[in-house]
Backbone as a chain_set.jsonl record, in Angstrom:
{"seq": "MKERESINSYLASRNGNTGFTASQIYYLTSRVSKLTSHLQLHPKDYSSQIGLWKLLGKRKRLLAFLSNENTNLFTRIVKELGLRGLKGH", "coords": {"N": [[-13.26, 6.337, -4.951], [-15.041, 4.405, -3.99], [-13.272, 2.37, -3.632], [-11.704, 3.207, -1.481], [-13.644, 3.233, 0.517], [-14.206, 0.511, 0.634], [-11.78, -0.44, 1.582], [-11.727, 0.867, 4.042], [-13.95, -0.364, 5.276], [-13.054, -2.99, 5.33], [-10.843, -2.785, 7.014], [-12.055, -1.835, 9.306], [-13.481, -4.001, 10.171], [-11.427, -5.658, 10.863], [-9.282, -4.236, 12.277], [-9.551, -1.26, 13.866], [-7.599, 0.613, 14.134], [-5.875, 3.016, 12.528], [-3.213, 3.536, 12.481], [-1.978, 1.174, 12.486], [0.328, -1.037, 11.008], [-0.398, -2.702, 8.856], [-2.801, -1.511, 7.985], [-1.85, 0.945, 7.111], [-0.345, 0.109, 4.93], [-2.379, -0.853, 3.281], [-3.803, 1.553, 2.752], [-1.774, 3.04, 1.448], [-1.417, 1.453, -0.805], [-3.855, 1.771, -2.124], [-3.675, 4.493, -2.753], [-1.435, 4.432, -4.412], [-2.426, 2.988, -6.587], [-4.349, 4.788, -7.53], [-2.709, 6.975, -8.275], [-1.194, 5.741, -10.24], [-3.078, 5.196, -12.24], [-3.724, 7.829, -12.854], [-1.278, 8.722, -13.891], [-1.138, 7.226, -16.199], [-2.907, 8.53, -17.834], [-1.808, 11.078, -17.879], [1.157, 11.275, -18.754], [3.36, 13.003, -18.562], [3.351, 14.285, -16.159], [5.331, 15.167, -13.931], [5.593, 15.853, -11.245], [3.665, 14.329, -10.01], [4.766, 11.852, -10.535], [7.021, 11.885, -8.894], [5.764, 12.002, -6.408], [4.516, 9.505, -6.472], [6.752, 7.819, -6.43], [7.701, 8.405, -3.873], [5.597, 7.434, -2.294], [5.757, 4.72, -2.939], [8.261, 4.1, -1.88], [7.788, 4.517, 0.833], [5.836, 2.564, 1.311], [7.374, 0.314, 0.784], [9.255, 0.416, 2.865], [7.53, 0.062, 5.055], [6.59, -2.505, 4.492], [8.979, -3.943, 4.755], [9.495, -3.566, 7.477], [7.249, -4.873, 8.532], [7.698, -7.455, 7.62], [9.847, -8.207, 9.173], [8.784, -8.093, 11.73], [6.279, -9.518, 11.836], [5.86, -12.206, 10.154], [3.82, -13.867, 9.2], [1.553, -12.208, 8.922], [2.636, -10.462, 7.069], [3.01, -12.109, 4.765], [0.348, -12.728, 4.251], [-0.754, -10.204, 3.656], [0.726, -9.482, 1.387], [-0.137, -11.435, -0.372], [-2.932, -10.913, -0.497], [-3.024, -8.305, -1.535], [-1.695, -8.599, -3.877], [0.998, -8.04, -4.253], [4.534, -8.025, -5.044], [6.312, -8.63, -3.047], [9.375, -8.588, -1.147], [12.79, -8.091, -2.102], [15.272, -10.432, -1.342], [14.114, -11.302, 1.028]], "CA": [[-13.961, 6.556, -3.705], [-15.56, 3.128, -3.515], [-12.129, 1.564, -3.211], [-11.335, 3.647, -0.143], [-14.691, 2.762, 1.426], [-14.052, -0.928, 0.835], [-10.614, -0.622, 2.449], [-12.145, 1.269, 5.386], [-14.816, -1.393, 5.85], [-12.225, -4.158, 5.581], [-10.013, -2.539, 8.189], [-12.912, -1.676, 10.481], [-13.826, -5.327, 10.663], [-10.213, -6.282, 11.394], [-8.595, -3.427, 13.274], [-9.91, 0.125, 13.625], [-6.432, 1.443, 14.322], [-5.31, 3.378, 11.232], [-1.778, 3.578, 12.619], [-1.52, -0.195, 12.354], [1.182, -1.14, 9.824], [-1.148, -3.301, 7.756], [-3.751, -0.54, 7.457], [-1.083, 1.932, 6.354], [0.014, -0.512, 3.657], [-3.591, -0.866, 2.47], [-4.06, 2.916, 2.289], [-0.761, 3.414, 0.468], [-1.673, 0.698, -2.027], [-4.956, 2.41, -2.834], [-3.166, 5.745, -3.307], [-0.543, 4.082, -5.514], [-3.239, 2.62, -7.744], [-4.938, 6.021, -8.06], [-1.674, 7.742, -8.964], [-0.803, 5.004, -11.434], [-4.084, 5.446, -13.27], [-3.572, 9.231, -13.244], [-0.081, 8.866, -14.719], [-1.404, 6.648, -17.508], [-3.573, 9.577, -18.617], [-0.935, 12.25, -17.928], [2.499, 10.709, -18.576], [4.399, 14.018, -18.335], [3.123, 14.914, -14.863], [6.503, 14.717, -13.197], [5.404, 16.0, -9.798], [2.937, 13.141, -9.565], [5.709, 10.741, -10.561], [7.84, 11.971, -7.681], [4.888, 11.599, -5.313], [4.345, 8.057, -6.557], [7.99, 7.193, -5.962], [7.759, 8.541, -2.414], [4.638, 6.492, -1.719], [6.293, 3.37, -3.107], [9.337, 3.933, -0.904], [7.198, 4.397, 2.172], [5.211, 1.249, 1.394], [8.451, -0.675, 0.842], [9.795, 0.432, 4.229], [6.54, -0.552, 5.941], [6.599, -3.95, 4.235], [10.203, -4.495, 5.347], [9.275, -3.593, 8.925], [6.267, -5.908, 8.836], [8.289, -8.782, 7.382], [10.707, -8.514, 10.315], [7.992, -8.196, 12.954], [5.215, -10.528, 11.787], [5.965, -12.764, 8.807], [2.531, -14.414, 8.769], [0.747, -11.088, 8.451], [3.294, -9.96, 5.862], [2.693, -12.962, 3.617], [-1.081, -12.601, 3.97], [-0.99, -8.914, 3.009], [1.304, -9.531, 0.043], [-1.005, -12.281, -1.181], [-4.217, -10.248, -0.695], [-2.885, -7.12, -2.371], [-1.065, -8.957, -5.134], [2.308, -7.398, -4.338], [5.62, -8.961, -5.335], [7.104, -8.947, -1.865], [10.637, -7.877, -1.046], [13.975, -8.818, -2.551], [16.144, -10.895, -0.274], [13.387, -11.695, 2.245]], "C": [[-14.494, 5.24, -3.131], [-14.436, 2.242, -2.999], [-11.716, 1.915, -1.793], [-12.37, 3.187, 0.882], [-14.557, 1.269, 1.679], [-12.854, -1.225, 1.734], [-10.976, -0.241, 3.874], [-13.02, 0.207, 6.025], [-14.024, -2.651, 6.168], [-11.41, -3.975, 6.859], [-10.857, -2.369, 9.449], [-13.298, -3.03, 11.055], [-12.623, -6.003, 11.311], [-9.644, -5.489, 12.571], [-8.902, -1.966, 12.961], [-8.749, 1.086, 13.735], [-5.8, 1.758, 12.97], [-3.798, 3.529, 11.295], [-1.142, 2.196, 12.521], [-0.781, -0.343, 11.021], [0.412, -1.696, 8.628], [-2.138, -2.301, 7.154], [-3.039, 0.55, 6.669], [-0.694, 1.38, 4.995], [-1.199, -0.553, 2.737], [-3.891, 0.521, 1.914], [-3.052, 3.339, 1.227], [-0.981, 2.685, -0.855], [-2.816, 1.316, -2.81], [-4.509, 3.731, -3.457], [-2.234, 5.493, -4.481], [-1.359, 3.733, -6.759], [-3.913, 3.84, -8.362], [-3.91, 6.829, -8.834], [-1.215, 7.042, -10.241], [-1.801, 5.235, -12.556], [-4.021, 6.9, -13.75], [-2.385, 9.401, -14.195], [-0.231, 8.183, -16.078], [-2.092, 7.657, -18.418], [-2.667, 10.785, -18.845], [0.511, 11.81, -17.723], [3.591, 11.736, -18.288], [4.205, 14.787, -17.034], [4.212, 14.448, -13.899], [6.361, 14.884, -11.69], [4.605, 14.828, -9.234], [3.83, 11.903, -9.584], [6.562, 10.724, -9.303], [7.023, 11.558, -6.467], [4.663, 10.099, -5.289], [5.587, 7.336, -6.046], [8.107, 7.277, -4.448], [6.806, 7.572, -1.732], [5.151, 5.052, -1.813], [7.424, 3.095, -2.122], [8.819, 3.754, 0.5], [6.557, 3.027, 2.35], [6.261, 0.156, 1.503], [9.053, -0.741, 2.235], [8.829, -0.211, 5.214], [6.488, -2.067, 5.742], [7.835, -4.607, 4.837], [10.059, -4.594, 6.861], [8.336, -4.735, 9.294], [6.845, -7.302, 8.629], [9.211, -9.184, 8.531], [9.906, -8.764, 11.589], [7.018, -9.368, 12.932], [5.168, -11.111, 10.38], [4.648, -13.341, 8.305], [1.633, -13.327, 8.213], [1.324, -10.513, 7.161], [2.918, -10.792, 4.643], [1.215, -12.87, 3.25], [-1.393, -11.302, 3.234], [-0.461, -8.919, 1.589], [0.402, -10.344, -0.881], [-2.327, -11.569, -1.494], [-4.12, -9.056, -1.638], [-2.235, -7.422, -3.709], [0.271, -8.272, -5.348], [3.371, -8.466, -4.574], [6.382, -9.383, -4.098], [8.383, -8.137, -1.881], [11.778, -8.732, -1.553], [14.793, -9.216, -1.328], [15.44, -11.268, 1.011], [12.623, -12.963, 2.005]], "O": [[-14.403, 4.998, -1.927], [-14.616, 1.468, -2.059], [-11.412, 1.03, -0.993], [-12.012, 2.795, 1.992], [-14.768, 0.804, 2.799], [-12.898, -2.146, 2.551], [-10.588, -0.929, 4.818], [-12.849, -0.097, 7.205], [-14.292, -3.312, 7.172], [-11.3, -4.888, 7.677], [-10.415, -2.724, 10.542], [-13.428, -3.19, 12.269], [-12.783, -6.829, 12.209], [-9.539, -5.987, 13.692], [-8.545, -1.484, 11.886], [-8.908, 2.274, 13.452], [-5.247, 0.866, 12.327], [-3.156, 3.642, 10.251], [0.081, 2.067, 12.478], [-1.237, 0.184, 10.007], [0.563, -1.205, 7.509], [-2.295, -2.253, 5.934], [-3.564, 1.03, 5.665], [-0.713, 2.11, 4.004], [-1.069, -0.314, 1.536], [-4.201, 0.656, 0.73], [-3.429, 3.931, 0.216], [-0.749, 3.259, -1.919], [-2.757, 1.381, -4.038], [-4.92, 4.056, -4.571], [-2.237, 6.256, -5.447], [-1.009, 4.147, -7.864], [-4.039, 3.924, -9.583], [-4.198, 7.318, -9.927], [-0.883, 7.707, -11.223], [-1.406, 5.448, -13.702], [-4.243, 7.169, -14.931], [-2.472, 10.132, -15.182], [0.484, 8.53, -17.018], [-1.886, 7.645, -19.632], [-2.75, 11.439, -19.885], [1.043, 11.958, -16.622], [4.661, 11.361, -17.808], [4.828, 15.828, -16.83], [4.043, 13.479, -13.16], [6.957, 14.12, -10.931], [4.846, 14.39, -8.109], [3.675, 11.01, -8.751], [6.796, 9.666, -8.717], [7.521, 10.847, -5.593], [4.622, 9.487, -4.221], [5.48, 6.354, -5.312], [8.56, 6.329, -3.806], [7.149, 6.96, -0.721], [4.995, 4.267, -0.878], [7.535, 1.99, -1.59], [9.337, 2.944, 1.269], [6.705, 2.396, 3.396], [6.071, -0.82, 2.228], [9.332, -1.829, 2.739], [9.249, -0.946, 6.107], [6.357, -2.821, 6.706], [7.748, -5.712, 5.372], [10.457, -5.594, 7.46], [8.588, -5.474, 10.246], [6.522, -8.227, 9.374], [9.344, -10.37, 8.831], [10.314, -9.563, 12.432], [6.938, -10.128, 13.897], [4.499, -10.56, 9.506], [4.383, -13.31, 7.103], [1.022, -13.498, 7.158], [0.577, -10.123, 6.264], [2.549, -10.244, 3.605], [0.864, -12.928, 2.071], [-2.196, -11.29, 2.301], [-1.121, -8.417, 0.679], [0.202, -9.979, -2.04], [-2.796, -11.615, -2.631], [-5.02, -8.819, -2.443], [-2.23, -6.566, -4.594], [0.642, -7.957, -6.479], [3.142, -9.652, -4.338], [7.046, -10.42, -4.116], [8.464, -7.11, -2.555], [11.74, -9.958, -1.446], [14.975, -8.426, -0.401], [16.109, -11.532, 2.01], [11.947, -13.457, 2.907]]}, "num_chains": 1, "name": "protein.A"}
């Protein structure tokens, strides 16, 4: 819960638009971290695994879009969130 509030406060100071690509990536990253911690406790929860894979795919598509549109913002987000980036970009 605190993580979501910190993301909301971070985005409110930057851009209040939750449809903004960067804000969607931040929200998806927080949801991915929650699901990852859940799956560490419950490794046989296959429906949560499928949900995690879908979230990761959506985040990957958003990152690819952002890398094509605004490379400076893309590199800043990857650095701030500690993501690996994209293959071939």
